[in-house]
N, C-alpha and C positions, 0 to 999 in steps of 0.2 A: 559562669562568669568569674570564677575565682582565679583564673590564670592571669598572666602578666599583661593581657590585652583587654581593652575595653571597647565594646561595641556601642558607640554613641547613639546610633539610630535606635537600638533596643532600649537604651537607658532613657533617651528623650521621650519615648513613647510612654514611659511610666509617669510622666509629669503632665497632668491634664492642662495646666495653665500654658504650657509651652506649645500647645496646639492651637492657641487663639491668635487672632490678628489684632494689631494696634495701628490705627490710622491707615487701614487698608493694606498693611504689610504684615507678613509673618513676624511674630514677636522674636526679638533677639535679646535674650535676657543676659546682661553683663553686669549685674549688681549683686552677685552672691556674697560679696564682702559685707554688704549691709544685711541681707537675709537671703537664704537659699529658697528655691522652690521646693514644694513638697510632693513626694511621689504618691501614687495611688495607694501603695501599701500603708503609708502613714495615715492618709485620710480615712482609709477603711478601718484602721485600728481605732481611730477616734470614734467613728460611728459605732463600731462594735461595743466599745466600752459603754457609751451612752444608751445603746439599744438593749444591752444584755446584762451588764453588771454595775450599773450606776448606783453606787452606795458609798457612804463614808468608810474610811479605813481605820484599822486598829481599834475599833469600837464595837461594831455589831457582831453578834454571834450567829446571825442568819446567813444563808448560803451565799447570796450575792455580795454581801459585805465581806465575807471571807475570801471570795474570789477577787474582789477589788483589792483587798490587802495583799493577797498573793501576787497579783499583777504588779503592784507597786514594788514589792520586794524583789520580784523577778527582774524588774527593770533595774533596780539598784545593783543587783548582782551582775547583770549584763554590762552595765556601765563600768563597774569595777574591772571586769575582764577587758573591756575595750580600752581602758587607759592603763592597765597593768597594776592596779591597786592590789595590795596583798589581802585585803578583806573588804567585803561589801560595806561594813560599818564605817569605813573611811570615806564613803560617799555621802555627802549632805546635799539634799535637793534644795535649790533656791529658785528665785524667779529668773535669774540670768547671771552672767558673769559680773555685772555691776553690783548686784546684791551680794554675790559671793565675796568680792573684794571689800565691800563695806562691812560684811560680817567679820572678816579678819581684822580690819582696821578698828572696829568698835570693840570686838571681844579680845583678840590677842593684843592689839595695839594699846588699848586703854588699860590693859592689865600689866603690860610689860614695859611700856615706854614712858619716859619722863623727860623733863627739860634737858636739852643738850644731846640727847640721843639722836642718831642720824639714820635717815632712810635714804637709800640710794635708788634713784629712778633713772630711766634712760630717756633721751630726747625723742625716741620713737613712740612713746606711750600714748594710748587712747586716754581721753579724759577720765574714763572709768578707773584707770590705774594712776590717776594724778589727784583728782579732786578729793577723794576720801583721805588721802595722806596729807593734803593741804589743810583739810579740816582738822585733822589730828594735830598738825603742826601749830595751827592757830590756837587750839585749845590747850595743848600740853607743852608748847615751846620746843617741839621736835624740829630738828634741822633737816631740810631736804637738799640733797645734792643730785647732780645730773651727770650721766655719762654722755659725752658729746658724740657727734657723728664725724666721720671723715668725708672727703669730697665725693665719695661714691655712694653715700647713704648707708654705710655700715657703721656699727659702733666702733669708736676709737677707744681701745682699751689700753693705750700706751701708759696712762697714769692710773690704772685700775687700783694698784696697791695703795697709792696715796688717797684715792677717792674712798677706799674702804676703811680708812682710819676712823674708828669710833662708830662704825655702822652696825645697826642691830637687825636691819632687814633690807634686802635687795629685792625690788619688784621689777620684773622684766617681761616684755612680750616675747612669745616664742616666734611670732611672725608679725610684721608691721602691717596694719590695715591701710597704710598709705603708700609705702615704698615697696612692700613685698619683702623687705629685708628679713633674713633669718639669722638672728643673733646666735652666738655660740653659748647656748644656755648652760650646758654642762660646765664649761670653763668658768662661767660667771658664778654658778652655784658652788663649785669647788673653792673658788677664791673667797666667796662669802663665808663658807664653813671654816675656812682656814683662820678667819678672824673672829669666829664665834657668832656670826650672823646667820639669819635664816634667809631662804630664797623663796619668793612667790612668783609663779609663772602664770601670766595671762595667756592662755592657749586658745583663745576664741578663734583666731585666724589660722591656727595650726591643726587642731583636732579634726576639722572637716576634710582635711587635705592630705594628711600624712599619718602613717602608723604612729601610735602614741604609747609610750611606756614611761611612767613617772620615774621608774628606777633608772632609766637611761639618763635622765636629767639630774637625778639625786636631789630634786627640789624638796621643799617642805610643805608648800601649799601649791595647788594648781586649780585654776578656774577656767570654765568655758561655758558657752551658752548653746542651747539646743537648736535655735532657729537658724543658725548658720550651717548646720550639718544635716539638713533635710528634715529636722524635727519641727514641732510646733513652736510658736512663740510662748513666752511666759514660763519657760522651764530652763534651768541651767543647773550647774552644780559646783560645789567646792569639794576638792579632794584635799585631805590633810593627813599628815602622819598621826597615827592614833594617839600617841602620848601627848602631842600638842593639842589635839582636839579635846582630849580628856581634861586637860588643865584649863581650858577656856570656858568662861561663863557664858550663859545663853545670850544671844543677840537680841531676841524679842521674847517677851513673856506672854502667856496666855494658855489656851487649851493645848493639850497633847504633849507639851514639852516638859511636863512635870512628872516626878515620881510621887510626890505628895504635896498637898497644900493644907495649911492650918490657918487659924486666925493670926498666928504670930509670924508666919512666913511660908516658904516653900522649899522643896528639895527638887533640883532639876533631874530630869531623866538622864539615862546614859546616852552616849553618842551613838547614832547621829540624831536621835529623837529630840534631844535638848535644843537643837538648832532648827527644828521644823515645827514652829508654833502654828496653831490653827489648822484649818482644813487645807491640805495641799492641793496643787493643781493636778488632780489625779489623772484626768484624761490626757493631759499633756505629758505626764510621766509615762503613761502607757504608750503614747505616740512617740516619745523619744526612744523607747525600747524598740519600736518598729523601725525607727530610723537607723539605729545601731545594727539591727538585723539586716536591713537593706544594704548598708555600706559594707558590712562584713561579707555579704553574699557576693558583692562585686569584687571586694578585696581592696584594702587600703593601699597596698603596693601598686596595684593596677591603676588606681585613681592617681596616685603620686606620679607614676610614669606618664600617664596620659596628660596630666597638667604640665609636667615638665616639657614634654614634646610640644604641646599646644602653646605654652609660653614662648618657647624658642621660635615657633612659627610666627607668633604674633609680633614679637620684637623684630624679627627679621623682615616680615612683611611691611610693618609700619615704617621701619627705618629706611628700607629700600624705596618705598613709595613716596615718602614725604621728606626725606633727608633732613636738612637743618630747619625746615619749617615746623618740625615736630620734636618735642623733647619728652623723653620718658624718664621720670624721676626715679632715683634708686639704683641699686646695683645692676650692672649689665652682665655680670657673671651669674649664670643660671644656677650654679651650685649654692649661691648665697641669696637667692630670692625665690619667691613664689609667684603665682599668677595674678598679682595685683599690679595694674598698670595705671599710674597716675600721669596724666597727659597734659601737656601745654602745646597748643597748636596756633601758630600765626598770631599770637596775641589776642585771640578770641576769648572773651570771658567764658569761664567754664559753664556758667549757667546758660549763656546763649548757645554754647556748643551742645549742651545736653538737650536743649529744646529743639534744635534743628535735628539732632539724632533721633529724638522721639518721634518726629514727623515721619521718620523712616522705620519706625517700630523698634528702634534700638534703645535699650534701657541702660544708661550709665549713671553714676552718681556724680553730682557736682556740689562742691562745698569744701569745708575745712575738715570734714570727716572726723569730727570730734578729736582733733589733734592740733589745736591752735598753736601750742608752743613749737611743734614741728613745722607748721606753716611759716612761722616767723623765721626759723632757721633757714628754710628753703627760699625765703624772700618772696613768698606769694601769699595771697589771701585765700586762694582756693585752687583746686585742681579738678579736672574731669577724670573720674576713675572708672576704668573697666576692670572687672574682676571675674576671672574664669573659674569654671567648676566642671564637674564630671559630665554634665549634659551639654557642654559647649564643644564645638568642633571648628575646623578650619573655615567652614562656610560662615560661621558667626564672626570670625576675625575678618574675613573678606567683606562682610556686610558693614562692620565697623569702619574699615578702611574706605569703603564707598561712601559711607555717611560722612566721614571726615572730609572727604573730597567735596561732597555736596555743600558742607558747611563752609569750606574754603571759598567755593564759588559764590555762595550766598552773601558772604561778608567781604567779597573782593572789593577793593577800592584803590 
């Protein structure tokens, strides 16, 4: 399955939950932007860990403890390869992308930023890439600026040079969790570096869907979460340039993250251990390695092409079937967007729409998607969001269209 094509029937069979029914209908799962389903290979890896080598890591000298430690470090190395890191030590395990961003804000931000320094964000950002910087701004007097959107839901970089004046850090999503927009990350990173600023990339909505290489972006920090890429919940990571991580103080204190502790103080461990205080989510780290192996076996290029074709089919099908009754927020140029479709249909409230779709076994997300500033710009309180992934196919899109039609009939007046 490493060729340029993807057999969805074969893939779907790997995901046990996708074989069940909801409300008497085969489940149509279109909420992978919130969390992906988990293949049997990941579930089996979790079971094997607990059944065969459940022990704490980096501590015990007995066999299963050594095997557990090896499994964690093998996962770190696999993830380094998956994102193009130059060394496994640049990979820091965290609970999720939110914790990773908070780590950078607390450790790098509180060490390097002071009153009047500027952080540049984009209007597309998830709250995880907004609130930690707002907390820092409130505490340190840091200024936050925003890159606006154009009418098509893409970043408007017309005034980027002026926006970068005085900026110390630019934080940008590689893919919007609402509009599917794919910002020009390398252009933004290059512009940031030109004024001496760093660039952090929230790749939570990118890494599950596209080949990833941090060198292609030339960013300084990159974060993502495991549960959106077929991995378990409770595990994510931070990648950072080694010299930056080496200069950052620990985010949390406790066991494991120290080199030495005395009555007078402590000496932190080397990177990445200094950022991994306490017992780590070992089973989840093992499960994330299984997810990486699963995605690599299919091929990220094949996944990207499948989703590109399916997104084109979805946008064409929905537009032709519903015309002006349905709006799809975000870019309509497929080269500038992913398979995240935020919908507005006939003025039906997104929560009502989601509930009717659920009666047909169709799972979509309704709400502000942790992006309230973006919702304000769009002039809506919420959207209904269908997000596509490797286990979806045209029949799922057709089911969505039929469900929307049923909702239109239900709310007809």
